[in-house]
LUMKOLLUM-770669 format. One record per residue (C-alpha): x, y, z negated; residue in three letters. Coordinates in steps of 0.05 Angstrom, whole numbers. Layout:
N
{{X; Y; Z}; 'ala'}
...
END
This chain:
74
{{0; 4; -5}; 'met'}
{{57; 42; -17}; 'ala'}
{{89; 36; 53}; 'arg'}
{{15; 47; 85}; 'his'}
{{11; 118; 45}; 'arg'}
{{89; 138; 62}; 'gly'}
{{119; 133; -3}; 'val'}
{{187; 134; -6}; 'thr'}
{{237; 128; -70}; 'trp'}
{{247; 198; -57}; 'thr'}
{{176; 214; -58}; 'ser'}
{{169; 188; -116}; 'leu'}
{{193; 250; -157}; 'ala'}
{{134; 296; -124}; 'glu'}
{{70; 316; -145}; 'pro'}
{{16; 272; -127}; 'gly'}
{{17; 201; -114}; 'tyr'}
{{82; 191; -106}; 'gly'}
{{95; 224; -182}; 'arg'}
{{21; 188; -202}; 'thr'}
{{51; 120; -185}; 'leu'}
{{115; 131; -208}; 'ala'}
{{81; 129; -277}; 'ala'}
{{47; 67; -260}; 'glu'}
{{106; 23; -244}; 'leu'}
{{140; 57; -302}; 'ala'}
{{90; 33; -350}; 'leu'}
{{85; -32; -311}; 'phe'}
{{151; -38; -340}; 'ala'}
{{140; -20; -412}; 'val'}
{{83; -70; -417}; 'val'}
{{132; -124; -396}; 'met'}
{{169; -115; -433}; 'leu'}
{{116; -102; -498}; 'ala'}
{{89; -180; -471}; 'ala'}
{{165; -209; -458}; 'ala'}
{{175; -180; -541}; 'gly'}
{{100; -207; -558}; 'his'}
{{121; -276; -542}; 'gly'}
{{194; -275; -580}; 'ile'}
{{155; -245; -646}; 'ala'}
{{116; -304; -629}; 'arg'}
{{150; -363; -638}; 'ser'}
{{188; -327; -695}; 'lys'}
{{129; -321; -732}; 'ser'}
{{129; -253; -737}; 'arg'}
{{61; -234; -745}; 'thr'}
{{67; -153; -763}; 'glu'}
{{126; -156; -700}; 'leu'}
{{66; -196; -655}; 'thr'}
{{-2; -149; -663}; 'arg'}
{{45; -89; -650}; 'ala'}
{{70; -111; -591}; 'arg'}
{{2; -143; -567}; 'ala'}
{{-34; -71; -587}; 'val'}
{{25; -43; -541}; 'val'}
{{20; -93; -488}; 'ala'}
{{-63; -78; -480}; 'leu'}
{{-60; -2; -488}; 'ala'}
{{-11; 2; -424}; 'gly'}
{{-45; -44; -386}; 'ser'}
{{-110; 7; -398}; 'leu'}
{{-63; 70; -380}; 'gly'}
{{-45; 17; -312}; 'ile'}
{{-121; 10; -291}; 'val'}
{{-121; 89; -304}; 'leu'}
{{-68; 110; -271}; 'leu'}
{{-88; 73; -209}; 'ala'}
{{-162; 107; -212}; 'thr'}
{{-136; 175; -205}; 'ala'}
{{-102; 151; -142}; 'leu'}
{{-128; 175; -80}; 'pro'}
{{-161; 115; -39}; 'ala'}
{{-130; 100; 34}; 'thr'}
END
């Protein structure tokens, strides 16, 4: 989709579609790190840390959906 819209690496810093997409990609990376941390904390039976990372991943996922709705339709 990004290639169809003409998004390049340099256009990710420009306002509009590129910056929104960059924020979404960055938030996705944070969610993946939180999910990985959740799995590690779960395997070590660290309940509070597990719960905190699950909440971060859930909130980040909601942010990803909201950013995706902010992208203009192609």
